[in-house]
matplotlib code that plots the C-alpha trace (Angstrom):
import matplotlib.pyplot as plt

x = [0.0, 1.2, 0.3, 2.1, 3.7, 6.1, 9.8, 12.0, 15.0, 17.2, 16.5, 14.4, 11.5, 8.3, 4.9, 1.3, -0.7, 1.8, 3.4, 4.8, 7.6, 9.5, 8.8, 12.2, 14.6, 12.4, 13.3, 10.7, 11.8, 10.1, 9.9, 7.0, 7.7, 5.7, 5.0, 3.4, 2.1, 1.6, 0.2, -3.3, -3.2, -6.9, -10.2, -13.4, -16.7, -18.8, -22.6, -22.6, -20.8, -17.5, -14.3, -11.6, -8.2, -5.2, -2.2, 1.3, 4.0, 7.7, 8.5, 7.2, 4.2, 0.5, -2.4, -6.2, -7.3, -10.6, -10.6, -11.6, -12.2, -12.7, -12.3, -9.2, -8.4, -5.6, -2.3, -3.1, -0.6, -2.3, -1.2, -1.9, -3.1, -4.2, -6.3, -9.8, -11.2, -14.1, -12.4, -9.2, -8.0, -8.0, -6.3, -6.2, -7.2, -5.5, -7.1, -4.2, -3.1, 0.5, 1.3, 1.7, 4.6]
y = [0.0, 3.5, 6.8, 8.2, 11.6, 13.3, 14.2, 16.6, 14.7, 17.8, 19.2, 16.3, 18.5, 16.4, 17.4, 16.3, 17.0, 16.6, 19.7, 20.5, 22.7, 22.5, 25.7, 25.4, 24.9, 25.2, 21.7, 19.8, 16.2, 14.3, 10.7, 9.0, 8.0, 6.3, 7.1, 4.6, 6.6, 10.1, 12.0, 13.5, 17.2, 18.1, 16.1, 17.0, 15.2, 15.3, 15.5, 11.8, 10.8, 10.1, 11.5, 13.2, 14.3, 16.3, 14.0, 15.3, 12.8, 12.4, 13.4, 16.9, 16.3, 16.7, 14.6, 15.0, 11.5, 9.7, 7.7, 4.1, 1.4, 3.7, 7.2, 9.4, 12.6, 15.1, 13.7, 10.1, 8.2, 6.5, 4.2, 5.4, 3.6, 4.3, 1.2, 1.6, -1.4, -1.6, -4.7, -2.9, -1.8, 1.9, 3.8, 7.1, 6.6, 8.9, 8.1, 8.1, 5.5, 5.2, 6.2, 3.0, 3.5]
z = [0.0, -0.8, -2.3, -5.4, -5.6, -8.0, -7.4, -9.3, -10.7, -10.3, -6.8, -5.4, -4.3, -3.8, -5.3, -5.2, -7.3, -10.2, -11.8, -15.2, -13.9, -10.5, -8.5, -6.8, -9.8, -12.9, -14.1, -16.2, -15.5, -12.7, -11.4, -9.6, -6.0, -3.2, 0.4, 2.7, 5.7, 7.1, 10.0, 10.0, 10.2, 9.8, 9.4, 7.6, 8.1, 5.0, 5.1, 3.8, 7.0, 5.1, 6.5, 4.5, 6.0, 5.2, 5.6, 6.0, 4.9, 5.7, 2.2, 3.0, 0.7, 1.7, 0.5, 0.9, 1.6, 1.9, 5.1, 4.8, 7.4, 10.4, 11.7, 12.5, 14.4, 14.0, 15.1, 14.1, 12.0, 9.0, 6.2, 2.7, -0.4, -4.0, -4.1, -2.6, -0.8, 1.7, 3.2, 4.2, 7.7, 8.5, 5.6, 3.8, 0.2, -2.4, -5.8, -8.2, -10.7, -11.9, -15.5, -17.5, -19.9]

ax = plt.figure().add_subplot(projection="3d")
ax.plot(x, y, z, "-o")
ax.set_aspect("equal")
plt.show()
């Protein structure tokens, strides 16, 4: 399980969502990278009862994730995935599919 983000090949700055030009060094070459977990910074409860959360990761990248398999609060550590499953343990779902070359 993991979420996918983009990393500049020149200066190594991490991005999500993906960018065309690096804001740090103006490079246009990126690679995809993974992050497995992060810490919940803020939680939003939608009118449907679904939770979403801002998740800050060690790679200094933030995701807005849909919470599956339970509930979270600010400060909780959470695993991340880009594969949704109702049968999974508590995770933050970041809907992104890798580019297939």
